[in-house]
VOGUFI-378333 format. One record per atom (N, C-alpha, C): residue in one letter; atom name; x, y, z. Coordinates in steps of 0.001 Angstrom, whole numbers. Example, Ala and Ser with C-alpha at 12.3 -4.5 7.8 and 13.67 -1.06 7.14 Angstrom:
BEGIN
> A, N, 13190, -5690, 7800
> A, CA, 12300, -4500, 7800
> A, C, 13200, -3300, 7800
> S, N, 12850, -2250, 7080
> S, CA, 13670, -1060, 7140
> S, C, 12900, 30, 7870
This chain:
BEGIN
> M, N, 129606, 117169, 44017
> M, CA, 128325, 116630, 44390
> M, C, 127958, 117157, 45773
> A, N, 126731, 117603, 45926
> A, CA, 126272, 118156, 47197
> A, C, 125870, 117040, 48150
> Q, N, 126178, 117252, 49414
> Q, CA, 125777, 116310, 50445
> Q, C, 124983, 117046, 51504
> Q, N, 124006, 116367, 52045
> Q, CA, 123215, 116980, 53102
> Q, C, 124026, 116963, 54388
> F, N, 124071, 118097, 55054
> F, CA, 124802, 118211, 56311
> F, C, 123892, 117837, 57461
> S, N, 124339, 116939, 58297
> S, CA, 123587, 116637, 59513
> S, C, 124554, 116776, 60684
> P, N, 124273, 117748, 61563
> P, CA, 125191, 117959, 62677
> P, C, 125258, 116710, 63561
> Q, N, 126468, 116403, 64018
> Q, CA, 126631, 115243, 64879
> Q, C, 126168, 115581, 66284
> Q, N, 125470, 114628, 66882
> Q, CA, 125041, 114789, 68260
> Q, C, 126268, 114660, 69160
> P, N, 126378, 115524, 70183
> P, CA, 127484, 115346, 71110
> P, C, 127331, 114012, 71834
> K, N, 128466, 113443, 72244
> K, CA, 128407, 112169, 72955
> K, C, 127583, 112314, 74215
> N, N, 126783, 111319, 74466
> N, CA, 125873, 111325, 75595
> N, C, 126648, 111308, 76910
> E, N, 126315, 112204, 77816
> E, CA, 126988, 112288, 79108
> E, C, 126334, 111390, 80149
> Y, N, 125103, 110957, 79902
> Y, CA, 124373, 110149, 80873
> Y, C, 124987, 108761, 80988
> R, N, 125166, 108296, 82203
> R, CA, 125657, 106944, 82451
> R, C, 124830, 106308, 83562
> D, N, 124283, 105141, 83285
> D, CA, 123579, 104386, 84313
> D, C, 124642, 103658, 85120
> S, N, 124828, 104072, 86367
> S, CA, 125891, 103501, 87201
> S, C, 125676, 102024, 87495
> R, N, 124469, 101524, 87282
> R, CA, 124187, 100108, 87558
> R, C, 124194, 99245, 86296
> Y, N, 124597, 99822, 85152
> Y, CA, 124675, 99032, 83920
> Y, C, 125762, 97979, 84084
> K, N, 125450, 96738, 83753
> K, CA, 126354, 95626, 84036
> K, C, 127364, 95332, 82925
> G, N, 127191, 95895, 81758
> G, CA, 128109, 95622, 80656
> G, C, 129290, 96586, 80639
> S, N, 130102, 96474, 79596
> S, CA, 131265, 97358, 79437
> S, C, 130823, 98727, 78919
> R, N, 131720, 99676, 78961
> R, CA, 131429, 101021, 78456
> R, C, 131108, 100978, 76961
> D, N, 131837, 100148, 76211
> D, CA, 131574, 100015, 74773
> D, C, 130190, 99419, 74515
> Q, N, 129800, 98431, 75306
> Q, CA, 128466, 97840, 75156
> Q, C, 127383, 98869, 75470
> L, N, 127618, 99674, 76500
> L, CA, 126661, 100721, 76849
> L, C, 126552, 101740, 75720
> E, N, 127681, 102157, 75174
> E, CA, 127671, 103118, 74053
> E, C, 126879, 102574, 72872
> Q, N, 127050, 101274, 72578
> Q, CA, 126315, 100668, 71464
> Q, C, 124822, 100626, 71759
> R, N, 124446, 100264, 72975
> R, CA, 123014, 100224, 73343
> R, C, 122407, 101616, 73285
> L, N, 123170, 102628, 73715
> L, CA, 122672, 104004, 73650
> L, C, 122486, 104441, 72207
> A, N, 123393, 104017, 71328
> A, CA, 123319, 104403, 69912
> A, C, 122129, 103761, 69206
> D, N, 121688, 102598, 69680
> D, CA, 120597, 101870, 69034
> D, C, 119249, 102031, 69736
> S, N, 119251, 102596, 70921
> S, CA, 118066, 102605, 71776
> S, C, 116925, 103467, 71228
> C, N, 115716, 103051, 71571
> C, CA, 114503, 103816, 71252
> C, C, 113880, 104364, 72538
> T, N, 114686, 104469, 73602
> T, CA, 114203, 104896, 74909
> T, C, 114884, 106177, 75345
> L, N, 114092, 107093, 75896
> L, CA, 114620, 108331, 76479
> L, C, 114401, 108317, 77982
> Y, N, 115399, 108804, 78710
> Y, CA, 115238, 109113, 80124
> Y, C, 114780, 110562, 80171
> V, N, 113765, 110860, 80970
> V, CA, 113249, 112221, 81100
> V, C, 113392, 112622, 82562
> G, N, 114110, 113701, 82814
> G, CA, 114354, 114140, 84179
> G, C, 113822, 115526, 84469
> N, N, 113815, 115874, 85735
> N, CA, 113367, 117162, 86265
> N, C, 111870, 117377, 86097
> L, N, 111113, 116288, 86143
> L, CA, 109658, 116394, 86069
> L, C, 109096, 116819, 87420
> S, N, 107963, 117474, 87383
> S, CA, 107231, 117765, 88603
> S, C, 106672, 116456, 89136
> F, N, 106534, 116363, 90450
> F, CA, 105928, 115170, 91041
> F, C, 104452, 115066, 90656
> Y, N, 103893, 116158, 90154
> Y, CA, 102475, 116194, 89798
> Y, C, 102226, 115931, 88314
> T, N, 103269, 115823, 87513
> T, CA, 103116, 115562, 86081
> T, C, 102556, 114160, 85863
> T, N, 101574, 114051, 84970
> T, CA, 100923, 112761, 84717
> T, C, 101478, 112100, 83460
> E, N, 101213, 110804, 83326
> E, CA, 101601, 110076, 82121
> E, C, 100934, 110672, 80895
> E, N, 99702, 111136, 81046
> E, CA, 98974, 111728, 79923
> E, C, 99673, 112989, 79422
> Q, N, 100174, 113816, 80334
> Q, CA, 100890, 115034, 79936
> Q, C, 102184, 114679, 79212
> I, N, 102902, 113695, 79730
> I, CA, 104159, 113264, 79101
> I, C, 103864, 112712, 77711
> Y, N, 102825, 111886, 77611
> Y, CA, 102446, 111319, 76322
> Y, C, 102099, 112418, 75319
> A, N, 101310, 113391, 75744
> A, CA, 100897, 114470, 74841
> A, C, 102113, 115231, 74302
> L, N, 103090, 115489, 75154
> L, CA, 104279, 116234, 74723
> L, C, 105167, 115390, 73815
> F, N, 105507, 114192, 74229
> F, CA, 106463, 113379, 73479
> F, C, 105869, 112790, 72207
> S, N, 104560, 112635, 72131
> S, CA, 103959, 112102, 70909
> S, C, 104006, 113116, 69771
> M, N, 104315, 114365, 70087
> M, CA, 104507, 115358, 69023
> M, C, 105755, 115050, 68202
> A, N, 106681, 114282, 68770
> A, CA, 107934, 113965, 68078
> A, C, 107887, 112620, 67373
> G, N, 106902, 111787, 67690
> G, CA, 106819, 110467, 67066
> G, C, 105832, 109590, 67806
> I, N, 105746, 108353, 67351
> I, CA, 104784, 107411, 67931
> I, C, 105380, 106782, 69192
> V, N, 104739, 107069, 70325
> V, CA, 105209, 106583, 71620
> V, C, 104693, 105165, 71853
> K, N, 105583, 104278, 72235
> K, CA, 105228, 102881, 72530
> K, C, 104701, 102757, 73961
> R, N, 105429, 103317, 74927
> R, CA, 104969, 103311, 76319
> R, C, 105736, 104328, 77143
> I, N, 105157, 104657, 78277
> I, CA, 105760, 105587, 79229
> I, C, 105830, 104879, 80575
> I, N, 106986, 104953, 81199
> I, CA, 107167, 104383, 82528
> I, C, 107498, 105537, 83463
> L, N, 106596, 105826, 84380
> L, CA, 106775, 106922, 85327
> L, C, 107648, 106459, 86479
> G, N, 108661, 107260, 86837
> G, CA, 109533, 106942, 87965
> G, C, 108770, 107054, 89277
> L, N, 108980, 106094, 90167
> L, CA, 108247, 106040, 91427
> L, C, 109187, 105974, 92624
> D, N, 108751, 106593, 93721
> D, CA, 109440, 106451, 94996
> D, C, 109358, 104969, 95371
> K, N, 110492, 104356, 95682
> K, CA, 110485, 102904, 95911
> K, C, 109762, 102490, 97186
> H, N, 109545, 103425, 98120
> H, CA, 108839, 103087, 99356
> H, C, 107349, 103435, 99269
> K, N, 107039, 104627, 98766
> K, CA, 105652, 105105, 98753
> K, C, 104916, 104802, 97459
> R, N, 105653, 104450, 96398
> R, CA, 105080, 104194, 95075
> R, C, 104340, 105418, 94526
> T, N, 104902, 106588, 94785
> T, CA, 104365, 107841, 94259
> T, C, 105375, 108414, 93272
> P, N, 104953, 109243, 92306
> P, CA, 105887, 109802, 91325
> P, C, 107033, 110556, 92006
> C, N, 108227, 110402, 91431
> C, CA, 109383, 111081, 92041
> C, C, 110221, 111867, 91043
> G, N, 109635, 112315, 89929
> G, CA, 110296, 113307, 89089
> G, C, 111069, 112835, 87882
> F, N, 110913, 111581, 87464
> F, CA, 111563, 111145, 86223
> F, C, 110661, 110139, 85519
> A, N, 111010, 109843, 84275
> A, CA, 110234, 108879, 83494
> A, C, 111107, 108305, 82388
> F, N, 110639, 107231, 81791
> F, CA, 111235, 106671, 80590
> F, C, 110166, 106734, 79510
> V, N, 110557, 107173, 78310
> V, CA, 109647, 107216, 77169
> V, C, 110230, 106310, 76095
> E, N, 109480, 105304, 75713
> E, CA, 109904, 104382, 74658
> E, C, 109163, 104710, 73373
> Y, N, 109914, 104778, 72284
> Y, CA, 109349, 104978, 70952
> Y, C, 109466, 103673, 70168
> Y, N, 108727, 103576, 69071
> Y, CA, 108826, 102410, 68203
> Y, C, 110065, 102466, 67318
> S, N, 110547, 103681, 67009
> S, CA, 111700, 103791, 66102
> S, C, 112773, 104717, 66688
> R, N, 113986, 104478, 66276
> R, CA, 115117, 105304, 66716
> R, C, 114943, 106739, 66207
> K, N, 114431, 106890, 64996
> K, CA, 114243, 108232, 64429
> K, C, 113288, 109057, 65297
> D, N, 112179, 108465, 65732
> D, CA, 111241, 109171, 66608
> D, C, 111896, 109500, 67946
> C, N, 112696, 108569, 68449
> C, CA, 113409, 108794, 69707
> C, C, 114374, 109977, 69579
> E, N, 115098, 110035, 68481
> E, CA, 116016, 111153, 68234
> E, C, 115249, 112469, 68140
> N, N, 114087, 112433, 67469
> N, CA, 113254, 113642, 67391
> N, C, 112779, 114069, 68776
> G, N, 112386, 113106, 69595
> G, CA, 111967, 113418, 70958
> G, C, 113066, 114100, 71738
> H, N, 114281, 113580, 71613
> H, CA, 115423, 114182, 72313
> H, C, 115724, 115584, 71767
> R, N, 115730, 115685, 70465
> R, CA, 116086, 116952, 69815
> R, C, 115073, 118060, 70101
> Y, N, 113792, 117742, 70031
> Y, CA, 112769, 118780, 70109
> Y, C, 112151, 118982, 71489
> V, N, 112247, 117999, 72368
> V, CA, 111606, 118126, 73680
> V, C, 112599, 118509, 74775
> N, N, 113847, 118078, 74643
> N, CA, 114855, 118406, 75645
> N, C, 114941, 119921, 75848
> G, N, 114830, 120371, 77091
> G, CA, 114930, 121796, 77395
> G, C, 113610, 122552, 77331
> T, N, 112511, 121856, 77015
> T, CA, 111208, 122529, 76981
> T, C, 110575, 122490, 78371
> K, N, 109511, 123258, 78535
> K, CA, 108824, 123304, 79829
> K, C, 107606, 122392, 79823
> L, N, 107445, 121672, 80928
> L, CA, 106269, 120852, 81171
> L, C, 105911, 121055, 82634
> D, N, 104706, 121472, 82917
> D, CA, 104285, 121793, 84288
> D, C, 105192, 122850, 84923
> E, N, 105545, 123854, 84129
> E, CA, 106376, 124972, 84596
> E, C, 107787, 124558, 85010
> R, N, 108269, 123428, 84494
> R, CA, 109623, 122965, 84793
> R, C, 110342, 122680, 83485
> V, N, 111601, 123082, 83404
> V, CA, 112414, 122768, 82233
> V, C, 112870, 121321, 82385
> I, N, 112430, 120473, 81463
> I, CA, 112778, 119058, 81544
> I, C, 114006, 118768, 80695
> R, N, 114676, 117671, 81024
> R, CA, 115839, 117267, 80236
> R, C, 115655, 115828, 79801
> T, N, 116196, 115520, 78643
> T, CA, 116124, 114157, 78133
> T, C, 117520, 113661, 77804
> D, N, 117706, 112369, 77902
> D, CA, 118940, 111701, 77497
> D, C, 118559, 110359, 76907
> F, N, 119353, 109889, 75948
> F, CA, 119130, 108549, 75447
> F, C, 119403, 107572, 76584
> D, N, 118635, 106505, 76621
> D, CA, 118773, 105510, 77667
> D, C, 119026, 104161, 77020
> A, N, 119765, 103309, 77709
> A, CA, 120121, 102004, 77145
> A, C, 118936, 101052, 77047
> G, N, 117797, 101453, 77555
> G, CA, 116602, 100614, 77488
> G, C, 116087, 100309, 78876
> F, N, 114786, 100397, 79021
> F, CA, 114175, 100177, 80325
> F, C, 114228, 98709, 80709
> E, N, 114550, 98455, 81963
> E, CA, 114487, 97117, 82543
> E, C, 113713, 97220, 83838
> E, N, 112938, 96195, 84146
> E, CA, 112121, 96187, 85357
> E, C, 112981, 96511, 86584
> G, N, 112462, 97377, 87428
> G, CA, 113171, 97802, 88636
> G, C, 113769, 99190, 88512
> R, N, 114031, 99622, 87280
> R, CA, 114631, 100947, 87087
> R, C, 113626, 102072, 87269
> Q, N, 112338, 101739, 87411
> Q, CA, 111341, 102783, 87584
> Q, C, 111329, 103316, 89014
> Y, N, 112093, 102700, 89898
> Y, CA, 112098, 103143, 91295
> Y, C, 113297, 104042, 91577
> G, N, 113059, 105077, 92403
> G, CA, 114131, 105979, 92799
> G, C, 115227, 105229, 93544
> R, N, 116449, 105715, 93418
> R, CA, 117599, 105036, 94007
> R, C, 118104, 105708, 95288
> G, N, 117446, 106787, 95687
> G, CA, 117873, 107487, 96895
> G, C, 117540, 106707, 98152
> R, N, 118217, 107041, 99247
> R, CA, 117964, 106357, 100524
> R, C, 116539, 106595, 101011
> S, N, 115973, 107759, 100656
> S, CA, 114608, 108066, 101092
> S, C, 113555, 107439, 100186
> G, N, 113985, 106815, 99096
> G, CA, 113063, 106172, 98168
> G, C, 112903, 106925, 96863
> G, N, 113180, 108230, 96859
> G, CA, 113072, 109046, 95645
> G, C, 114402, 109114, 94925
> Q, N, 114614, 110209, 94214
> Q, CA, 115861, 110380, 93488
> Q, C, 116965, 110849, 94425
> V, N, 118170, 110423, 94131
> V, CA, 119327, 110806, 94940
> V, C, 119487, 112316, 94947
> R, N, 119318, 112956, 93805
> R, CA, 119550, 114404, 93711
> R, C, 118618, 115201, 94616
> D, N, 117414, 114679, 94856
> D, CA, 116482, 115395, 95724
> D, C, 116926, 115367, 97181
> E, N, 117774, 114432, 97539
> E, CA, 118264, 114359, 98914
> E, C, 119311, 115433, 99201
> Y, N, 119827, 116055, 98157
> Y, CA, 120839, 117096, 98326
> Y, C, 120275, 118502, 98139
> R, N, 118956, 118584, 97908
> R, CA, 118344, 119901, 97738
> R, C, 118462, 120701, 99026
> T, N, 118678, 121987, 98883
> T, CA, 118732, 122856, 100058
> T, C, 117580, 123850, 100062
> R, N, 116821, 123900, 98975
> R, CA, 115694, 124827, 98878
> R, C, 114428, 124064, 98545
> Y, N, 113332, 124533, 99083
> Y, CA, 112031, 123929, 98806
> Y, C, 111653, 124161, 97356
> D, N, 111025, 123190, 96738
> D, CA, 110618, 123269, 95345
> D, C, 109156, 122827, 95273
> D, N, 108255, 123757, 94916
> D, CA, 106820, 123438, 94845
> D, C, 106520, 122260, 93936
> G, N, 107294, 122101, 92873
> G, CA, 107041, 121017, 91924
> G, C, 107601, 119683, 92369
> R, N, 108468, 119700, 93395
> R, CA, 109096, 118465, 93872
> R, C, 109098, 118438, 95399
> P, N, 107911, 118509, 95995
> P, CA, 107859, 118515, 97454
> P, C, 108163, 117128, 98007
> G, N, 108415, 117062, 99283
> G, CA, 108581, 115735, 99871
> G, C, 109614, 115704, 100959
> A, N, 109830, 114525, 101436
> A, CA, 110731, 114322, 102571
> A, C, 112164, 114165, 102107
> V, N, 113065, 114672, 102914
> V, CA, 114488, 114460, 102725
> V, C, 114959, 113789, 104003
> F, N, 115346, 112539, 103906
> F, CA, 115716, 111732, 105068
> F, C, 114617, 111779, 106124
> G, N, 113349, 111775, 105659
> G, CA, 112213, 111708, 106563
> G, C, 111768, 113034, 107146
> Q, N, 112387, 114157, 106746
> Q, CA, 112004, 115469, 107273
> Q, C, 111473, 116326, 106140
> M, N, 110339, 116970, 106358
> M, CA, 109795, 117854, 105343
> M, C, 110620, 119123, 105293
> M, N, 110885, 119610, 104099
> M, CA, 111615, 120864, 103961
> M, C, 110622, 122005, 104002
> A, N, 110962, 123076, 104683
> A, CA, 110103, 124255, 104766
> A, C, 110352, 125136, 103562
> P, N, 109305, 125812, 103029
> P, CA, 109502, 126719, 101915
> P, C, 110429, 127870, 102331
> V, N, 111188, 128381, 101364
> V, CA, 112070, 129498, 101636
> V, C, 111226, 130701, 102058
> G, N, 111537, 131282, 103196
> G, CA, 110858, 132491, 103662
> G, C, 109527, 132237, 104347
> G, N, 109224, 131020, 104746
> G, CA, 107943, 130804, 105403
> G, C, 107775, 129392, 105896
> A, N, 106745, 129189, 106677
> A, CA, 106440, 127860, 107202
> A, C, 105488, 127145, 106265
> M, N, 105373, 125836, 106436
> M, CA, 104462, 125049, 105602
> M, C, 103053, 125154, 106111
């Protein structure tokens, strides 16, 4: 008897360091979740652009844009919630690694959005990873510990 082959997804590497449950509980929530974490977005990417891209994979319930916790401005990540797990899986499968606003974005399954997670966790208010940047990035401009970074090879 023939069986349809469906390749297994590799285990998710993303871990929310502030998740309060056990590792097994997190794994179960990730397996059931209808939410994607979207990273490496341009600070200029809008909710409408994210919606247009992710709705190609399924029906989007809502989009939560990541914000700098001090300035309340976009800081390069988002959460996309779908109505069904199947649409969420399609979003991860087909959108991960594509370009949006000239940036290759990445997606990971998320255990589910909770209020407060839309704010950056870095000391400067944005994402922690942006505080370790050593090169200027047109799509992710901003302060690092309160100092503007100069573009490579020139002044601002």
